TIDOLUM-929912 format. One record per residue (C-alpha): residue in one letter; y, x, z. Coordinates in steps of 0.02 Angstrom, whole numbers, plus 32768, in hexadecimal, padded with zeros to 4 digits. Example, Ala and Ser with C-alpha at 12.3 -4.5 7.8 and 13.67 -1.06 7.14 Angstrom:
a7F1F82678186/s7FCB82AC8165/
//
This chain:
m800180008000/e80758095800B/d80AF80757F58/n80D97FBE7F80/k81957FB17FA0/y81827F15800C/y80F77F55807F/e81657FAD8101/q81E17F1F8105/i81587E9E8128/k80FE7F1081A1/s819E7F258206/e819F7E6C8235/d81657E4282E7/w80AF7E2682BB/d807B7E258373/a80E87D8A838A/i80A97D3E82E7/v7FF37D53831D/a80177D1183CC/k806F7C768386/a7FE07C57830E/k7F617C638399/a7FC97BE683FE/n7FC27B68836E/p7F077B418357/q7ED27AC982CF/k7E337A9E8274/n7E367AD281BD/d7DE47A73812E/g7D3F7AC98153/g7D437A918208/n7D657B40824B/l7DE47B5C82D4/c7E767BC48298/g7F247BEF82D6/y7FBA7BD18265/e80687C188266/y80EB7BE281E6/l813C7C7A8194/g81B67C208122/s81C97BD78076/c81987C3C7FE0/l82417C087F9B/a82967C6F8022/m82147CF8803B/f81DE7D2D7F8D/p824F7D9C7F23/s82637D1E7E94/g82897C8E7F09/k82207C1F7E98/y81817BBC7EA3/y81217BBD7E01/m80777BA97DB7/p802C7C3D7D57/w80237BDA7CB6/a80D97B9E7CBD/c813A7C297C6D/s81DE7BCE7C50/n822C7BE77CFB/v81F47C967D2D/t81FC7D3D7CD5/e816E7DBC7CD2/e81D97E2D7D40/e81F17DA37DC2/a81367D7D7DC1/a810E7E327DDA/e81897E417E6A/d81417DA77EBD/e80927DE77EA8/e80BF7E8F7EF6/y810F7E337F88/r80767DC37FA0/e80007E577F99/a80627EAD8026/l806A7E0C808B/e7FAF7DF0807C/a7F8B7EA780A7/v7FF57E9F8147/a7FA67DF58177/e7EF97E428163/e7F2A7ED881CC/n7F567E598255/g7EB07DFF824A/g7EE67D6E81DF/w7F147D318131/i7F9C7CD880D4/a7F8F7C2180A0/a7FFF7BA1804D/g80297AFE80A1/e7FC07A658082/g805179ED807E/d80C77A658028/p80817AF47FC2/c81267B507FD5/d81017B678090/v80B77C1180BD/f80487C208157/f7FF57CB081B4/v7F497C7381E3/i7ECB7CC1825D/s7E1D7C8A828B/l7E067C4F833D/e7D4A7C3A832E/e7CDF7C9F83A9/e7C897D308353/
//
């Protein structure tokens, strides 16, 4: 990740607090597993392009914007994984970005 320009920025967030808040917000996911969720923000505010788009819709996003967003998402997912979780979109609003962590006993 050292070549990802967003990695250090994302890693510098207070991930201990994000993980703690997620653990304090338990919910059952679609598979019936107990997970903790913490809202990180809207992709419209977080991602470099500030856009929500579908990969096949090329009219509202340039290739450069898509590449920047992908680089940001890769860094976000890497940091989430380093903290024991993953990134998910909201069920009610796909623009919502959540950090999710399993709360199931291992």
